[in-house]
Steps between C-alpha positions, in 0.01 A plus 500: 500500500416417863301671775678619813318641800726797566534868413663608180850611607604851400733520202693766316397390154322718244169323566510509878276806515240335277509176699473677835204696369315193374562267793281479811686439827403188686367322188645201321712610207684336214872451553662679208768301323761634261288384207183667629683830556630483145150430366358790701767734359418397142127549566546854639732608217270352236194670647678835510598462136145430376380865488797589283373257238175694459634853458435504125197682360276376220327759281195444280402771251210470257205674339148378560165521326216575743127545452346804670151528645374679189600203283804662339843335497817691587866406549693581819869455580586302812809405694559284807807413707552209737784331682662226298430230758325452830586333829579220534450337159243698299598550136342850496534756775270763652370795298685832539294756308263553205460768231229595250492765227226612262662726242195658328402672829855527641399291801769329703500304825761317706447324831697278732384152600436432867190644665336506157569244230445463127263699278158368410338782301569809289177644364326815381149579622324822395833650395677426831783246525517252789776268615424213740742264671470220753529596869478166678709584808435593862663841455291594197168400658559625855323834442227382263149368556471122539261478205740692273676304228870439565615736225665839456324742262679790329349767277692718251442866590692803377794296380543281807354193669278558804371222725122504542248309710310199371170687539621760246592243236277349227611143575196367316652636176878473545627176345771264621687529173872473592706182504580398856866399470763492224716234664539155353668192638837648400618830340471357149128450563424855621259719305672676210403728212128561450257313725172467310150471640493127431799446732761440230820705485809521279696217664588201280247232579633204699247247626742382770586842640217750483293653779129545439372857459142607564258558215383860553273546200197550726625607848249517783452806718667532839165493678392185318823324591490586870130428540546168324786408734277574800265216407560174684558245220346222712166666576491741203405774748685792654753372751388502863842584642629713216789650694633168621599346169474754215830688458343729237331701778674725752308340786704182446827686552372710790421187700870409472624826656670436837359705787848632589543680167144618444397795720144496360430131558166564673382717215607238245310224680195725522510552123529126445192432711302770321600361162398148605160630612446663163593179321260299717225753434551459125488123533180511706345731240594260218360203695168676554473577127564135408204379710 
C-alpha cells in the first residue's frame, strides 16, 4: 500500500460516503487497492454484526441469607438480568435490572441498572425497612452534597418505596449485608439456589470454575465502610483531596460534570470548597489534640 499526494477521487461505491467523510482534503492519503477495499468491507460488515451477537439475556435467580442490624437472619429472594456478552469481547454483558422480595412482609422492589447500580443493603431498623444501592454516576450525584455518600436510599412506607435523604437515614446501623453480584465467569458459575452467609451456594463445587462470594457473617455498617474508604491508606489519615480520588463520595462525581450540562456549576464548586474547609478544620483539630 503506497502513499500518493493527491485527493481521493470520488467514487460511486457503497463506501464512498464513509471515505469522503473521513478524508481531509489536501492531506496525503493511502491509495486504496482492490484488496484494501475488500478488507474495509469485511471490517464494516463484521463490526455491524457484533451487536447482534450480544442480544441474549442472562438471568440469575436465587435466595439469600442476610444478617440484619438486630442480629437476626432472614432470607430474601433476588433476581438479576444482564446482557449475555459485552462489546467487544467481554464474556458477560452489562446489567439490565435487579429485583428483591421479602415474603414475610410482602415487600418487593425492582429497579433498572444505569444511573443506579446493584444493591448493597436491605435492613430493618426500629421496625422500618431500608434498601440501599450504589449511585456512583454523575447523574445520581449531580443534585447531592459533595460529602454525601454515592448511594441511593429507599424506605418502605405505606406499601411502597420512597427515596429519602442521607441525613434522615441511620447509616451507622444499616449493614451492608447483600451480595454485590451474582455473575460468575460464565453462566454455569452464576449464583444459584440458596446463597448462605458464608458465601457458599447450591452450585456443584468445581475448583477450576467457581467465582468467590463474600463472607457476610458479620457485615459492617454503611457508615463504617464509607468512612474507612475515606482514609488515605498511605498516611492512615483522612484524605486531603477526598473528592479527587474517592468514587464513594458524590464530590468525586460532581467534579467530573462538564460545565455545558450543569446549570448549577458555580453552586457545586462552592459546595466543594466548603466541604474541603470543613475537612481541613477537622484535620487541624485532630493535629492539635495529638500535640
